[in-house]
C-alpha positions as CSV (number, residue, x, y, z in Angstrom):
1,X,76.6,-44.7,75.9
2,X,73.7,-44.4,73.6
3,X,70.4,-41.6,75.2
4,X,66.6,-43.5,75.8
5,X,64.8,-42.9,72.3
6,X,62.4,-40.2,73.5
7,X,58.4,-41.9,73.1
8,X,55.6,-40.2,72.1
9,X,51.5,-40.6,72.9
10,X,49.8,-41.3,69.4
11,X,45.9,-41.4,69.4
12,X,43.8,-41.9,66.7
13,X,40.5,-43.1,65.5
14,X,41.2,-46.0,63.6
15,X,38.5,-47.6,61.4
16,X,35.6,-45.7,63.8
17,X,38.0,-47.0,67.3
18,X,40.1,-45.2,69.6
19,X,43.5,-46.3,69.6
20,X,46.6,-45.1,70.8
21,X,50.1,-46.6,71.9
22,X,53.3,-44.6,72.2
23,X,55.9,-44.8,70.0
24,X,59.0,-43.4,68.7
25,X,59.0,-41.1,66.5
26,X,60.6,-42.3,63.7
27,X,57.4,-45.0,64.2
28,X,56.0,-44.8,60.6
29,X,52.2,-45.4,60.2
30,X,52.5,-48.0,58.2
31,X,54.3,-50.0,61.2
32,X,52.3,-48.4,63.6
33,X,49.0,-49.9,62.5
34,X,50.3,-53.3,62.4
35,X,52.3,-53.8,64.5
36,X,51.1,-51.2,67.4
37,X,47.8,-51.7,67.2
38,X,48.0,-55.3,64.8
39,X,45.9,-54.3,61.9
40,X,48.3,-56.1,59.7
41,X,45.5,-55.8,56.8
42,X,47.1,-52.4,55.5
43,X,50.2,-54.0,53.3
44,X,54.0,-52.5,53.5
45,X,55.8,-53.5,49.6
46,X,58.5,-51.1,48.5
47,X,58.4,-48.9,51.6
48,X,59.3,-45.9,49.1
49,X,55.6,-44.9,48.7
50,X,55.9,-46.0,44.8
51,X,53.5,-49.2,45.3
52,X,50.9,-48.1,46.9
53,X,50.3,-50.9,48.8
54,X,50.2,-49.4,52.1
55,X,47.9,-46.4,51.0
56,X,45.2,-46.4,54.0
57,X,42.7,-42.6,54.7
58,X,43.9,-40.5,56.7
59,X,40.5,-37.8,57.5
60,X,39.2,-39.5,54.3
61,X,42.4,-39.0,51.4
62,X,44.8,-41.7,50.2
63,X,48.1,-41.4,51.9
64,X,50.8,-43.6,51.6
65,X,51.8,-45.1,55.3
66,X,54.5,-46.1,54.4
67,X,56.5,-42.7,54.2
68,X,54.2,-41.2,56.7
69,X,55.3,-40.7,60.7
70,X,52.8,-42.0,63.1
71,X,53.2,-38.7,64.9
72,X,52.2,-36.5,62.3
73,X,48.7,-37.3,62.3
74,X,48.0,-37.9,66.0
75,X,44.6,-37.5,66.2
76,X,43.3,-38.0,62.8
77,X,40.6,-40.6,61.6
78,X,42.1,-43.5,60.2
79,X,41.2,-46.1,57.7
80,X,42.0,-49.3,56.8
81,X,41.1,-51.6,54.8
82,X,39.7,-53.0,57.6
83,X,37.4,-50.2,58.1
84,X,36.5,-50.4,54.4
85,X,33.4,-53.0,55.5
86,X,29.5,-51.9,55.8
87,X,28.9,-51.3,59.6
88,X,26.9,-55.0,59.9
89,X,31.1,-56.5,58.7
90,X,29.6,-57.7,55.7
91,X,31.7,-56.6,52.7
92,X,31.8,-52.9,51.5
93,X,31.2,-51.5,47.7
94,X,34.6,-52.0,46.5
95,X,35.5,-55.3,48.1
96,X,32.3,-57.0,46.6
97,X,33.3,-55.5,43.7
98,X,37.1,-57.1,43.6
99,X,35.1,-60.5,44.6
100,X,32.0,-60.5,41.9
101,X,34.7,-59.4,38.5
102,X,37.6,-60.9,40.3
103,X,39.9,-58.1,40.4
104,X,42.6,-59.7,43.2
105,X,44.6,-62.6,42.5
106,X,47.7,-62.9,45.1
107,X,45.8,-59.9,47.0
108,X,49.1,-58.6,48.1
109,X,47.9,-55.3,46.6
110,X,45.0,-55.5,47.2
111,X,44.4,-53.1,50.7
112,X,45.7,-50.1,49.0
113,X,43.3,-50.5,45.4
114,X,40.6,-50.7,48.0
115,X,41.6,-48.0,49.7
116,X,42.5,-45.7,46.3
117,X,38.8,-46.3,45.1
118,X,37.0,-45.7,48.5
119,X,37.9,-42.8,48.3
120,X,38.0,-41.8,44.7
121,X,34.4,-42.8,44.7
122,X,33.5,-40.8,47.9
123,X,34.5,-37.6,45.1
124,X,33.3,-39.3,41.2
125,X,30.7,-41.7,42.3
126,X,29.9,-42.6,38.8
127,X,33.4,-42.9,36.6
128,X,33.7,-43.6,33.3
129,X,36.7,-46.7,32.5
130,X,39.0,-44.1,31.4
131,X,38.5,-41.8,35.3
132,X,38.8,-45.8,36.9
133,X,42.1,-46.0,34.9
134,X,43.8,-42.9,36.4
135,X,42.7,-43.0,39.3
136,X,44.4,-46.3,39.8
137,X,47.6,-45.4,38.7
138,X,49.3,-44.4,41.4
139,X,48.7,-48.1,42.6
140,X,50.7,-51.2,41.0
141,X,50.0,-55.2,40.7
142,X,51.8,-57.6,39.3
143,X,49.4,-60.3,38.9
144,X,46.1,-58.6,37.6
145,X,47.0,-57.0,34.4
146,X,44.7,-54.5,35.2
147,X,41.8,-55.3,33.7
148,X,39.5,-56.7,36.7
149,X,40.9,-53.7,38.9
150,X,39.3,-51.2,36.3
151,X,35.8,-53.6,36.1
152,X,36.2,-53.7,40.0
153,X,36.0,-49.6,40.2
154,X,33.0,-49.5,38.0
155,X,31.5,-52.5,39.4
156,X,31.8,-50.5,42.8
157,X,30.5,-47.2,41.9
158,X,27.3,-49.2,40.6
159,X,27.0,-51.2,43.5
160,X,27.4,-48.1,46.1
161,X,24.6,-46.4,43.7
162,X,22.4,-49.1,44.6
163,X,23.2,-48.5,48.4
164,X,22.7,-45.2,48.2
């Protein structure tokens, strides 16, 4: 006979909206977002933190949501790919750049790239191509060969500067 698993209330601000759910302590942030909050833009690839597909922003910093327990970010502000749009719902500068520069093919890795690049451009708003390559080095893509993703980083920086 096993004891019932203890549940915890986790409350976050996700993409600007207060959200909460009651979950076991072992619930990963990626599963919390996808299953409990039904925000399926965050993809789960390797489940080991290697590929970067599950990257979200926690208090503005990119983290691998497949390695983070939801209870450890209680009270935090989380931004998923769904939250990287403009306030009017149009594509954000990184998403628009991916579209213009053909920075995606199958799209599975794209949410992790979008969140990673969004955070990176906050710290380095005018990167060189080499800096852009380094910024995305922690995210894996099996389709593109990365040239168009690097071009997307540079174009996103231009779009961001134009909108500022």
